[in-house]
N, CA and C atoms as a LAMMPS dump frame, in Angstrom:
ITEM: TIMESTEP
0
ITEM: NUMBER OF ATOMS
603
ITEM: BOX BOUNDS ff ff ff
-5.0000000000000000e+02 5.0000000000000000e+02
-5.0000000000000000e+02 5.0000000000000000e+02
-5.0000000000000000e+02 5.0000000000000000e+02
ITEM: ATOMS id mol type element x y z
1 1 1 N -287.653 -306.361 -72.682
2 1 2 C -288.258 -306.142 -71.368
3 1 3 C -288.396 -307.47 -70.634
4 2 1 N -287.876 -307.519 -69.425
5 2 2 C -287.977 -308.728 -68.616
6 2 3 C -289.168 -308.587 -67.656
7 3 1 N -290.04 -309.603 -67.632
8 3 2 C -291.224 -309.579 -66.764
9 3 3 C -290.94 -310.436 -65.536
10 4 1 N -290.988 -309.8 -64.374
11 4 2 C -290.626 -310.473 -63.128
12 4 3 C -291.801 -310.447 -62.158
13 5 1 N -292.187 -311.625 -61.704
14 5 2 C -293.238 -311.727 -60.705
15 5 3 C -292.634 -311.626 -59.314
16 6 1 N -293.245 -310.827 -58.463
17 6 2 C -292.771 -310.637 -57.087
18 6 3 C -293.808 -311.206 -56.131
19 7 1 N -293.384 -312.154 -55.294
20 7 2 C -294.33 -312.75 -54.362
21 7 3 C -293.658 -312.993 -53.013
22 8 1 N -294.449 -313.401 -52.052
23 8 2 C -293.945 -313.64 -50.703
24 8 3 C -295.074 -313.458 -49.712
25 9 1 N -294.88 -313.947 -48.517
26 9 2 C -295.926 -313.889 -47.505
27 9 3 C -296.115 -312.5 -46.92
28 10 1 N -297.191 -312.341 -46.181
29 10 2 C -297.507 -311.06 -45.554
30 10 3 C -296.389 -310.669 -44.584
31 11 1 N -296.028 -309.385 -44.598
32 11 2 C -295.004 -308.898 -43.69
33 11 3 C -293.579 -309.08 -44.165
34 12 1 N -293.411 -309.577 -45.393
35 12 2 C -292.047 -309.81 -45.883
36 12 3 C -291.419 -308.537 -46.467
37 13 1 N -292.218 -307.486 -46.661
38 13 2 C -291.668 -306.215 -47.109
39 13 3 C -291.647 -305.996 -48.602
40 14 1 N -292.564 -306.631 -49.322
41 14 2 C -292.592 -306.502 -50.79
42 14 3 C -292.773 -305.049 -51.236
43 15 1 N -293.692 -304.336 -50.581
44 15 2 C -294.022 -302.966 -51.005
45 15 3 C -292.806 -302.046 -50.924
46 16 1 N -292.063 -302.142 -49.829
47 16 2 C -290.887 -301.283 -49.647
48 16 3 C -289.825 -301.574 -50.704
49 17 1 N -289.617 -302.836 -51.023
50 17 2 C -288.601 -303.196 -52.018
51 17 3 C -289.041 -302.78 -53.421
52 18 1 N -290.319 -302.885 -53.699
53 18 2 C -290.82 -302.434 -55.002
54 18 3 C -290.673 -300.921 -55.155
55 19 1 N -290.85 -300.199 -54.064
56 19 2 C -290.651 -298.749 -54.101
57 19 3 C -289.198 -298.421 -54.448
58 20 1 N -288.285 -299.199 -53.887
59 20 2 C -286.859 -299.02 -54.203
60 20 3 C -286.606 -299.268 -55.688
61 21 1 N -287.177 -300.347 -56.22
62 21 2 C -287.007 -300.672 -57.645
63 21 3 C -287.563 -299.555 -58.52
64 22 1 N -288.715 -299.032 -58.125
65 22 2 C -289.348 -297.957 -58.89
66 22 3 C -288.448 -296.727 -58.957
67 23 1 N -287.779 -296.429 -57.845
68 23 2 C -286.948 -295.236 -57.763
69 23 3 C -285.598 -295.398 -58.461
70 24 1 N -285.122 -296.632 -58.595
71 24 2 C -283.753 -296.84 -59.084
72 24 3 C -283.641 -297.515 -60.447
73 25 1 N -284.748 -298 -60.989
74 25 2 C -284.677 -298.706 -62.271
75 25 3 C -285.765 -298.23 -63.229
76 26 1 N -285.513 -298.424 -64.505
77 26 2 C -286.472 -298.056 -65.553
78 26 3 C -287.49 -299.186 -65.662
79 27 1 N -288.555 -299.079 -64.884
80 27 2 C -289.478 -300.211 -64.791
81 27 3 C -290.929 -299.755 -64.648
82 28 1 N -291.816 -300.687 -64.897
83 28 2 C -293.252 -300.524 -64.63
84 28 3 C -293.602 -301.509 -63.518
85 29 1 N -294.349 -301.047 -62.535
86 29 2 C -294.776 -301.917 -61.443
87 29 3 C -296.293 -302 -61.441
88 30 1 N -296.804 -303.221 -61.446
89 30 2 C -298.246 -303.434 -61.404
90 30 3 C -298.566 -304.315 -60.203
91 31 1 N -299.435 -303.809 -59.333
92 31 2 C -299.863 -304.561 -58.159
93 31 3 C -301.198 -305.227 -58.49
94 32 1 N -301.257 -306.541 -58.372
95 32 2 C -302.477 -307.266 -58.738
96 32 3 C -303.68 -306.801 -57.926
97 33 1 N -303.478 -306.475 -56.648
98 33 2 C -304.588 -305.995 -55.811
99 33 3 C -305.143 -304.675 -56.333
100 34 1 N -304.247 -303.801 -56.807
101 34 2 C -304.694 -302.528 -57.371
102 34 3 C -305.51 -302.755 -58.641
103 35 1 N -305.044 -303.712 -59.458
104 35 2 C -305.768 -304.047 -60.691
105 35 3 C -307.153 -304.589 -60.356
106 36 1 N -307.23 -305.452 -59.347
107 36 2 C -308.52 -306.029 -58.933
108 36 3 C -309.468 -304.931 -58.47
109 37 1 N -308.949 -303.985 -57.689
110 37 2 C -309.777 -302.877 -57.219
111 37 3 C -310.3 -302.036 -58.367
112 38 1 N -309.435 -301.771 -59.335
113 38 2 C -309.831 -300.967 -60.499
114 38 3 C -310.932 -301.658 -61.294
115 39 1 N -310.819 -302.972 -61.449
116 39 2 C -311.787 -303.726 -62.255
117 39 3 C -313.137 -303.894 -61.552
118 40 1 N -313.193 -303.506 -60.267
119 40 2 C -314.446 -303.567 -59.514
120 40 3 C -315.137 -302.206 -59.41
121 41 1 N -314.569 -301.208 -60.083
122 41 2 C -315.182 -299.88 -60.094
123 41 3 C -316.437 -299.895 -60.983
124 42 1 N -317.376 -298.986 -60.747
125 42 2 C -318.572 -298.928 -61.601
126 42 3 C -318.2 -298.789 -63.078
127 43 1 N -318.858 -299.6 -63.914
128 43 2 C -318.589 -299.561 -65.344
129 43 3 C -317.486 -300.501 -65.795
130 44 1 N -316.722 -301.052 -64.829
131 44 2 C -315.649 -301.98 -65.185
132 44 3 C -316.177 -303.42 -65.218
133 45 1 N -315.353 -304.31 -65.733
134 45 2 C -315.789 -305.658 -66.103
135 45 3 C -316.325 -306.499 -64.932
136 46 1 N -315.801 -306.3 -63.714
137 46 2 C -316.229 -307.144 -62.587
138 46 3 C -317.406 -306.573 -61.793
139 47 1 N -317.697 -305.311 -61.985
140 47 2 C -318.635 -304.613 -61.108
141 47 3 C -320.03 -305.252 -61.069
142 48 1 N -320.671 -305.343 -62.219
143 48 2 C -322.048 -305.859 -62.26
144 48 3 C -322.126 -307.303 -61.766
145 49 1 N -321.122 -308.101 -62.107
146 49 2 C -321.127 -309.518 -61.703
147 49 3 C -321.019 -309.661 -60.182
148 50 1 N -320.187 -308.818 -59.563
149 50 2 C -320.037 -308.882 -58.103
150 50 3 C -321.299 -308.397 -57.404
151 51 1 N -321.876 -307.334 -57.911
152 51 2 C -323.126 -306.825 -57.319
153 51 3 C -324.231 -307.873 -57.45
154 52 1 N -324.268 -308.572 -58.587
155 52 2 C -325.272 -309.628 -58.785
156 52 3 C -325.08 -310.766 -57.777
157 53 1 N -323.827 -311.063 -57.454
158 53 2 C -323.528 -312.147 -56.508
159 53 3 C -323.807 -311.744 -55.063
160 54 1 N -323.444 -310.518 -54.715
161 54 2 C -323.468 -310.118 -53.306
162 54 3 C -324.636 -309.22 -52.917
163 55 1 N -325.324 -308.664 -53.913
164 55 2 C -326.462 -307.801 -53.617
165 55 3 C -326.071 -306.336 -53.495
166 56 1 N -327.044 -305.465 -53.682
167 56 2 C -326.782 -304.018 -53.68
168 56 3 C -326.448 -303.472 -52.299
169 57 1 N -326.65 -304.296 -51.272
170 57 2 C -326.329 -303.812 -49.916
171 57 3 C -324.822 -303.636 -49.706
172 58 1 N -324.001 -304.159 -50.624
173 58 2 C -322.548 -303.954 -50.5
174 58 3 C -322.118 -302.608 -51.092
175 59 1 N -323.058 -301.881 -51.683
176 59 2 C -322.709 -300.611 -52.328
177 59 3 C -322.742 -299.438 -51.358
178 60 1 N -321.848 -298.487 -51.599
179 60 2 C -321.859 -297.218 -50.875
180 60 3 C -322.876 -296.295 -51.536
181 61 1 N -323.107 -295.156 -50.933
182 61 2 C -324.085 -294.211 -51.482
183 61 3 C -323.704 -293.734 -52.878
184 62 1 N -322.394 -293.658 -53.155
185 62 2 C -321.946 -293.189 -54.473
186 62 3 C -321.94 -294.289 -55.529
187 63 1 N -322.399 -295.5 -55.151
188 63 2 C -322.472 -296.596 -56.108
189 63 3 C -321.248 -297.482 -56.157
190 64 1 N -320.175 -297.082 -55.498
191 64 2 C -318.973 -297.908 -55.461
192 64 3 C -319.152 -299.065 -54.476
193 65 1 N -318.429 -300.144 -54.735
194 65 2 C -318.479 -301.297 -53.83
195 65 3 C -317.736 -300.947 -52.545
196 66 1 N -318.363 -301.205 -51.402
197 66 2 C -317.719 -301.013 -50.107
198 66 3 C -316.868 -302.25 -49.824
199 67 1 N -315.559 -302.075 -49.807
200 67 2 C -314.64 -303.213 -49.641
201 67 3 C -314.867 -303.938 -48.309
202 68 1 N -315.164 -303.176 -47.26
203 68 2 C -315.368 -303.793 -45.946
204 68 3 C -316.613 -304.681 -45.943
205 69 1 N -317.707 -304.193 -46.536
206 69 2 C -318.944 -304.993 -46.605
207 69 3 C -318.738 -306.228 -47.475
208 70 1 N -318.021 -306.037 -48.569
209 70 2 C -317.743 -307.158 -49.471
210 70 3 C -316.925 -308.234 -48.745
211 71 1 N -315.881 -307.801 -48.037
212 71 2 C -315.031 -308.749 -47.306
213 71 3 C -315.826 -309.5 -46.247
214 72 1 N -316.703 -308.776 -45.555
215 72 2 C -317.528 -309.379 -44.508
216 72 3 C -318.399 -310.494 -45.079
217 73 1 N -318.963 -310.248 -46.266
218 73 2 C -319.826 -311.243 -46.906
219 73 3 C -319.048 -312.465 -47.38
220 74 1 N -317.963 -312.228 -48.109
221 74 2 C -317.294 -313.36 -48.776
222 74 3 C -316.45 -314.206 -47.824
223 75 1 N -315.897 -313.594 -46.772
224 75 2 C -315.064 -314.391 -45.874
225 75 3 C -315.895 -315.176 -44.868
226 76 1 N -317.192 -314.942 -44.86
227 76 2 C -318.093 -315.723 -44.005
228 76 3 C -318.738 -316.874 -44.778
229 77 1 N -318.481 -316.934 -46.084
230 77 2 C -319.134 -317.925 -46.945
231 77 3 C -318.152 -318.392 -48.025
232 78 1 N -317.62 -319.588 -47.848
233 78 2 C -316.575 -320.091 -48.771
234 78 3 C -317.067 -320.214 -50.212
235 79 1 N -318.327 -320.576 -50.373
236 79 2 C -318.878 -320.716 -51.734
237 79 3 C -318.977 -319.353 -52.417
238 80 1 N -319.362 -318.354 -51.643
239 80 2 C -319.465 -316.994 -52.173
240 80 3 C -318.07 -316.461 -52.513
241 81 1 N -317.116 -316.754 -51.64
242 81 2 C -315.731 -316.344 -51.896
243 81 3 C -315.223 -316.962 -53.194
244 82 1 N -315.495 -318.247 -53.38
245 82 2 C -315.071 -318.944 -54.6
246 82 3 C -315.733 -318.335 -55.829
247 83 1 N -317.009 -317.971 -55.706
248 83 2 C -317.74 -317.39 -56.834
249 83 3 C -317.17 -316.02 -57.213
250 84 1 N -316.852 -315.204 -56.198
251 84 2 C -316.262 -313.879 -56.461
252 84 3 C -314.873 -314.035 -57.069
253 85 1 N -314.086 -314.957 -56.534
254 85 2 C -312.746 -315.199 -57.088
255 85 3 C -312.812 -315.649 -58.546
256 86 1 N -313.858 -316.43 -58.874
257 86 2 C -314.033 -316.914 -60.25
258 86 3 C -314.341 -315.768 -61.211
259 87 1 N -314.865 -314.668 -60.676
260 87 2 C -315.102 -313.467 -61.484
261 87 3 C -313.832 -312.62 -61.565
262 88 1 N -313.213 -312.387 -60.404
263 88 2 C -312.119 -311.422 -60.317
264 88 3 C -310.796 -311.951 -60.888
265 89 1 N -310.412 -313.17 -60.52
266 89 2 C -309.081 -313.655 -60.912
267 89 3 C -308.864 -313.721 -62.427
268 90 1 N -309.816 -314.278 -63.21
269 90 2 C -309.596 -314.29 -64.671
270 90 3 C -309.554 -312.884 -65.268
271 91 1 N -310.374 -311.979 -64.741
272 91 2 C -310.397 -310.607 -65.256
273 91 3 C -309.067 -309.91 -64.973
274 92 1 N -308.536 -310.124 -63.773
275 92 2 C -307.246 -309.517 -63.4
276 92 3 C -306.135 -310.094 -64.28
277 93 1 N -306.175 -311.376 -64.487
278 93 2 C -305.152 -312.01 -65.33
279 93 3 C -305.189 -311.438 -66.758
280 94 1 N -306.393 -311.319 -67.323
281 94 2 C -306.531 -310.752 -68.675
282 94 3 C -305.983 -309.327 -68.729
283 95 1 N -306.308 -308.541 -67.701
284 95 2 C -305.841 -307.155 -67.624
285 95 3 C -304.314 -307.106 -67.567
286 96 1 N -303.726 -307.954 -66.741
287 96 2 C -302.269 -307.979 -66.587
288 96 3 C -301.592 -308.368 -67.892
289 97 1 N -302.109 -309.386 -68.558
290 97 2 C -301.529 -309.823 -69.839
291 97 3 C -301.585 -308.692 -70.865
292 98 1 N -302.709 -307.972 -70.896
293 98 2 C -302.834 -306.84 -71.825
294 98 3 C -301.831 -305.733 -71.505
295 99 1 N -301.639 -305.464 -70.208
296 99 2 C -300.702 -304.411 -69.8
297 99 3 C -299.255 -304.797 -70.13
298 100 1 N -298.921 -306.055 -69.948
299 100 2 C -297.567 -306.523 -70.299
300 100 3 C -297.33 -306.358 -71.794
301 101 1 N -298.317 -306.778 -72.595
302 101 2 C -298.173 -306.654 -74.054
303 101 3 C -298.078 -305.19 -74.482
304 102 1 N -298.852 -304.326 -73.818
305 102 2 C -298.806 -302.892 -74.139
306 102 3 C -297.43 -302.321 -73.842
307 103 1 N -296.821 -302.738 -72.733
308 103 2 C -295.479 -302.257 -72.393
309 103 3 C -294.437 -302.806 -73.365
310 104 1 N -294.62 -304.052 -73.794
311 104 2 C -293.692 -304.621 -74.792
312 104 3 C -293.759 -303.8 -76.08
313 105 1 N -294.97 -303.43 -76.477
314 105 2 C -295.164 -302.652 -77.703
315 105 3 C -294.539 -301.267 -77.578
316 106 1 N -294.739 -300.635 -76.402
317 106 2 C -294.166 -299.298 -76.183
318 106 3 C -292.644 -299.349 -76.154
319 107 1 N -292.109 -300.405 -75.56
320 107 2 C -290.66 -300.594 -75.528
321 107 3 C -289.889 -299.549 -74.742
322 108 1 N -290.524 -298.96 -73.728
323 108 2 C -289.871 -297.864 -73.009
324 108 3 C -289.312 -298.24 -71.642
325 109 1 N -289.595 -299.457 -71.157
326 109 2 C -289.058 -299.864 -69.854
327 109 3 C -288.219 -301.131 -69.996
328 110 1 N -287.273 -301.3 -69.068
329 110 2 C -286.41 -302.487 -69.078
330 110 3 C -287.034 -303.654 -68.336
331 111 1 N -287.844 -303.329 -67.307
332 111 2 C -288.421 -304.368 -66.458
333 111 3 C -289.9 -304.091 -66.196
334 112 1 N -290.653 -305.17 -66.096
335 112 2 C -292.062 -305.082 -65.694
336 112 3 C -292.196 -305.972 -64.46
337 113 1 N -292.473 -305.349 -63.31
338 113 2 C -292.641 -306.105 -62.074
339 113 3 C -294.131 -306.28 -61.783
340 114 1 N -294.519 -307.53 -61.58
341 114 2 C -295.894 -307.853 -61.215
342 114 3 C -295.902 -308.382 -59.79
343 115 1 N -296.57 -307.662 -58.899
344 115 2 C -296.642 -308.102 -57.507
345 115 3 C -298.002 -308.714 -57.232
346 116 1 N -298.002 -309.921 -56.7
347 116 2 C -299.259 -310.59 -56.347
348 116 3 C -298.986 -311.65 -55.289
349 117 1 N -299.817 -311.672 -54.261
350 117 2 C -299.663 -312.67 -53.209
351 117 3 C -299.916 -314.077 -53.754
352 118 1 N -300.782 -314.177 -54.77
353 118 2 C -301.19 -315.495 -55.285
354 118 3 C -300.577 -315.818 -56.651
355 119 1 N -299.382 -315.337 -56.898
356 119 2 C -298.733 -315.614 -58.194
357 119 3 C -298.653 -317.107 -58.483
358 120 1 N -298.24 -317.859 -57.489
359 120 2 C -298.054 -319.301 -57.676
360 120 3 C -299.407 -319.998 -57.789
361 121 1 N -300.306 -319.688 -56.835
362 121 2 C -301.619 -320.351 -56.81
363 121 3 C -302.42 -320.086 -58.083
364 122 1 N -302.265 -318.91 -58.662
365 122 2 C -303.053 -318.544 -59.855
366 122 3 C -302.315 -318.829 -61.165
367 123 1 N -301.175 -319.511 -61.088
368 123 2 C -300.489 -319.965 -62.295
369 123 3 C -299.831 -318.885 -63.135
370 124 1 N -299.299 -317.846 -62.491
371 124 2 C -298.681 -316.753 -63.247
372 124 3 C -297.296 -317.101 -63.794
373 125 1 N -296.824 -318.306 -63.517
374 125 2 C -295.527 -318.725 -64.069
375 125 3 C -295.54 -318.71 -65.597
376 126 1 N -296.709 -318.86 -66.188
377 126 2 C -296.802 -318.836 -67.653
378 126 3 C -296.905 -317.412 -68.196
379 127 1 N -297.076 -316.43 -67.31
380 127 2 C -297.235 -315.033 -67.724
381 127 3 C -295.914 -314.273 -67.586
382 128 1 N -295.156 -314.565 -66.524
383 128 2 C -293.907 -313.847 -66.258
384 128 3 C -292.707 -314.643 -66.771
385 129 1 N -291.571 -313.953 -66.909
386 129 2 C -290.339 -314.628 -67.322
387 129 3 C -289.717 -315.398 -66.164
388 130 1 N -289.877 -314.871 -64.973
389 130 2 C -289.351 -315.535 -63.773
390 130 3 C -290.045 -314.954 -62.55
391 131 1 N -289.901 -315.653 -61.414
392 131 2 C -290.516 -315.179 -60.18
393 131 3 C -289.451 -314.994 -59.1
394 132 1 N -289.647 -313.939 -58.317
395 132 2 C -288.781 -313.661 -57.177
396 132 3 C -289.577 -313.852 -55.898
397 133 1 N -288.941 -314.496 -54.927
398 133 2 C -289.547 -314.691 -53.61
399 133 3 C -288.897 -313.712 -52.631
400 134 1 N -289.693 -312.811 -52.085
401 134 2 C -289.201 -311.921 -51.044
402 134 3 C -289.399 -312.652 -49.718
403 135 1 N -288.293 -313.008 -49.106
404 135 2 C -288.313 -313.829 -47.893
405 135 3 C -287.97 -312.983 -46.667
406 136 1 N -288.62 -313.28 -45.567
407 136 2 C -288.236 -312.727 -44.27
408 136 3 C -288.566 -313.774 -43.21
409 137 1 N -287.725 -313.865 -42.207
410 137 2 C -287.961 -314.825 -41.125
411 137 3 C -289.317 -314.553 -40.463
412 138 1 N -289.932 -315.624 -39.988
413 138 2 C -291.277 -315.475 -39.403
414 138 3 C -291.285 -314.494 -38.236
415 139 1 N -290.271 -314.544 -37.386
416 139 2 C -290.229 -313.638 -36.231
417 139 3 C -290.192 -312.173 -36.685
418 140 1 N -289.483 -311.913 -37.772
419 140 2 C -289.383 -310.555 -38.32
420 140 3 C -290.737 -310.119 -38.881
421 141 1 N -291.386 -311.024 -39.612
422 141 2 C -292.69 -310.712 -40.194
423 141 3 C -293.709 -310.414 -39.094
424 142 1 N -293.696 -311.23 -38.045
425 142 2 C -294.623 -311.023 -36.929
426 142 3 C -294.401 -309.64 -36.293
427 143 1 N -293.144 -309.282 -36.094
428 143 2 C -292.814 -307.989 -35.491
429 143 3 C -293.314 -306.837 -36.372
430 144 1 N -293.101 -306.958 -37.683
431 144 2 C -293.553 -305.916 -38.612
432 144 3 C -295.071 -305.769 -38.594
433 145 1 N -295.764 -306.906 -38.575
434 145 2 C -297.231 -306.86 -38.609
435 145 3 C -297.813 -306.295 -37.311
436 146 1 N -297.156 -306.585 -36.199
437 146 2 C -297.621 -306.035 -34.913
438 146 3 C -297.375 -304.529 -34.851
439 147 1 N -296.162 -304.13 -35.24
440 147 2 C -295.79 -302.72 -35.114
441 147 3 C -296.373 -301.854 -36.237
442 148 1 N -296.366 -302.4 -37.454
443 148 2 C -296.796 -301.601 -38.598
444 148 3 C -298.304 -301.602 -38.832
445 149 1 N -298.965 -302.713 -38.508
446 149 2 C -300.398 -302.819 -38.778
447 149 3 C -301.241 -303.069 -37.534
448 150 1 N -300.563 -303.182 -36.392
449 150 2 C -301.245 -303.418 -35.1
450 150 3 C -302.061 -304.711 -35.111
451 151 1 N -301.559 -305.74 -35.82
452 151 2 C -302.246 -307.036 -35.856
453 151 3 C -302.01 -307.778 -34.544
454 152 1 N -303.024 -308.529 -34.118
455 152 2 C -302.888 -309.367 -32.922
456 152 3 C -302.19 -310.673 -33.309
457 153 1 N -301.686 -311.385 -32.293
458 153 2 C -301.056 -312.689 -32.552
459 153 3 C -302.038 -313.638 -33.217
460 154 1 N -303.289 -313.593 -32.77
461 154 2 C -304.323 -314.474 -33.317
462 154 3 C -304.537 -314.206 -34.811
463 155 1 N -304.609 -312.92 -35.163
464 155 2 C -304.807 -312.561 -36.569
465 155 3 C -303.611 -312.985 -37.411
466 156 1 N -302.419 -312.765 -36.88
467 156 2 C -301.196 -313.16 -37.612
468 156 3 C -301.158 -314.666 -37.8
469 157 1 N -301.493 -315.422 -36.753
470 157 2 C -301.514 -316.891 -36.85
471 157 3 C -302.443 -317.339 -37.979
472 158 1 N -303.633 -316.731 -38.041
473 158 2 C -304.603 -317.107 -39.074
474 158 3 C -304.102 -316.808 -40.472
475 159 1 N -303.457 -315.649 -40.656
476 159 2 C -302.933 -315.273 -41.976
477 159 3 C -301.816 -316.219 -42.389
478 160 1 N -300.891 -316.491 -41.462
479 160 2 C -299.755 -317.361 -41.793
480 160 3 C -300.218 -318.775 -42.155
481 161 1 N -301.243 -319.248 -41.466
482 161 2 C -301.779 -320.585 -41.776
483 161 3 C -302.367 -320.643 -43.178
484 162 1 N -302.904 -319.517 -43.65
485 162 2 C -303.589 -319.5 -44.946
486 162 3 C -302.623 -319.346 -46.128
487 163 1 N -301.358 -319.034 -45.838
488 163 2 C -300.404 -318.787 -46.923
489 163 3 C -299.539 -320.008 -47.209
490 164 1 N -298.908 -319.987 -48.355
491 164 2 C -298.075 -321.113 -48.763
492 164 3 C -296.882 -321.287 -47.827
493 165 1 N -296.452 -322.54 -47.6
494 165 2 C -295.241 -322.745 -46.804
495 165 3 C -294.005 -322.275 -47.585
496 166 1 N -292.969 -321.952 -46.866
497 166 2 C -291.755 -321.384 -47.467
498 166 3 C -291.182 -322.239 -48.586
499 167 1 N -291.175 -323.565 -48.392
500 167 2 C -290.532 -324.423 -49.394
501 167 3 C -291.224 -324.345 -50.762
502 168 1 N -292.529 -324.067 -50.77
503 168 2 C -293.247 -323.951 -52.047
504 168 3 C -292.801 -322.689 -52.788
505 169 1 N -292.685 -321.574 -52.059
506 169 2 C -292.171 -320.347 -52.682
507 169 3 C -290.786 -320.6 -53.289
508 170 1 N -289.933 -321.266 -52.539
509 170 2 C -288.561 -321.498 -52.999
510 170 3 C -288.517 -322.432 -54.214
511 171 1 N -289.426 -323.391 -54.257
512 171 2 C -289.47 -324.329 -55.392
513 171 3 C -289.863 -323.619 -56.69
514 172 1 N -290.733 -322.621 -56.579
515 172 2 C -291.278 -321.963 -57.772
516 172 3 C -290.518 -320.714 -58.205
517 173 1 N -289.715 -320.137 -57.32
518 173 2 C -289.077 -318.848 -57.614
519 173 3 C -287.589 -319.007 -57.921
520 174 1 N -287.163 -318.382 -58.987
521 174 2 C -285.763 -318.467 -59.413
522 174 3 C -284.838 -317.676 -58.498
523 175 1 N -285.347 -316.55 -57.996
524 175 2 C -284.535 -315.647 -57.178
525 175 3 C -285.169 -315.504 -55.801
526 176 1 N -284.333 -315.542 -54.755
527 176 2 C -284.803 -315.298 -53.39
528 176 3 C -284.074 -314.071 -52.855
529 177 1 N -284.844 -313.077 -52.44
530 177 2 C -284.281 -311.883 -51.809
531 177 3 C -284.582 -311.972 -50.315
532 178 1 N -283.532 -312.036 -49.506
533 178 2 C -283.716 -312.138 -48.059
534 178 3 C -283.889 -310.737 -47.474
535 179 1 N -285.092 -310.46 -47.002
536 179 2 C -285.413 -309.151 -46.442
537 179 3 C -285.652 -309.25 -44.934
538 180 1 N -284.87 -310.111 -44.28
539 180 2 C -285.032 -310.303 -42.839
540 180 3 C -284.325 -309.224 -42.024
541 181 1 N -283.285 -308.61 -42.634
542 181 2 C -282.476 -307.65 -41.886
543 181 3 C -282.724 -306.213 -42.307
544 182 1 N -281.637 -305.445 -42.359
545 182 2 C -281.734 -304.041 -42.759
546 182 3 C -282.114 -303.939 -44.236
547 183 1 N -282.858 -302.894 -44.571
548 183 2 C -283.285 -302.7 -45.959
549 183 3 C -282.097 -302.627 -46.906
550 184 1 N -281 -302.035 -46.454
551 184 2 C -279.812 -301.874 -47.308
552 184 3 C -279.299 -303.214 -47.818
553 185 1 N -279.421 -304.252 -47.009
554 185 2 C -278.969 -305.587 -47.416
555 185 3 C -279.832 -306.124 -48.557
556 186 1 N -281.152 -305.939 -48.45
557 186 2 C -282.056 -306.385 -49.517
558 186 3 C -281.827 -305.567 -50.785
559 187 1 N -281.601 -304.257 -50.638
560 187 2 C -281.331 -303.403 -51.806
561 187 3 C -280.084 -303.88 -52.54
562 188 1 N -279.073 -304.268 -51.774
563 188 2 C -277.816 -304.748 -52.368
564 188 3 C -278.059 -306.021 -53.185
565 189 1 N -278.889 -306.916 -52.654
566 189 2 C -279.212 -308.158 -53.377
567 189 3 C -279.948 -307.841 -54.684
568 190 1 N -280.87 -306.882 -54.614
569 190 2 C -281.619 -306.479 -55.807
570 190 3 C -280.677 -305.868 -56.844
571 191 1 N -279.813 -304.953 -56.388
572 191 2 C -278.889 -304.278 -57.308
573 191 3 C -277.989 -305.278 -58.027
574 192 1 N -277.545 -306.287 -57.299
575 192 2 C -276.671 -307.297 -57.927
576 192 3 C -277.418 -308.036 -59.032
577 193 1 N -278.637 -308.434 -58.743
578 193 2 C -279.417 -309.187 -59.731
579 193 3 C -279.764 -308.311 -60.931
580 194 1 N -280.217 -307.111 -60.661
581 194 2 C -280.607 -306.207 -61.744
582 194 3 C -279.382 -305.812 -62.591
583 195 1 N -278.247 -305.651 -61.92
584 195 2 C -277.025 -305.333 -62.644
585 195 3 C -276.641 -306.437 -63.608
586 196 1 N -276.816 -307.695 -63.18
587 196 2 C -276.538 -308.833 -64.066
588 196 3 C -277.406 -308.755 -65.328
589 197 1 N -278.686 -308.462 -65.154
590 197 2 C -279.608 -308.418 -66.282
591 197 3 C -279.268 -307.27 -67.223
592 198 1 N -278.982 -306.097 -66.649
593 198 2 C -278.688 -304.921 -67.49
594 198 3 C -277.368 -305.097 -68.24
595 199 1 N -276.419 -305.788 -67.61
596 199 2 C -275.132 -306.025 -68.243
597 199 3 C -275.287 -306.968 -69.445
598 200 1 N -276.2 -307.945 -69.295
599 200 2 C -276.407 -308.94 -70.37
600 200 3 C -277.275 -308.404 -71.485
601 201 1 N -277.976 -307.319 -71.219
602 201 2 C -278.971 -306.795 -72.165
603 201 3 C -278.351 -306.525 -73.539
């Protein structure tokens, strides 16, 4: 089983390409954000620690953490954000490592794709076999974010400033998939790479 990390900036189209991989290859896909959300559910490892940090006012009536209230608190306070990240990131990493090992033991899939915006920043190079950078031109990403998510130029500017520059992604990732054009072009690039791996298997 080959473990591949998938990363790239907002609007580059990672989700759509992962859906294609899911439909066409024998693989497991794990989204780090989904894992983080699961670990913040009541009874899970991050729940009590986050409530202790942020207070019970972030809870919904059913006891679940309200993501909007949580975001409002942590993005207004850098120290609080750092404290929450110190709880969530190690827990997510432990969960991911366990899931990879479980899939290796089961031996039923050819590929394990891990998608995370912060693969590089959180040091996942030691967890995956290789990393892929899903690239799209900035103008294309801006258009997607405006049309698909109704983001303003101001919001897009802020997000782009907070993400890694392109050259860092390219330095850390073995494979670059250019998703600036039609989806069929990106699918073709994926098929070529995956075909190489399956042929060598």
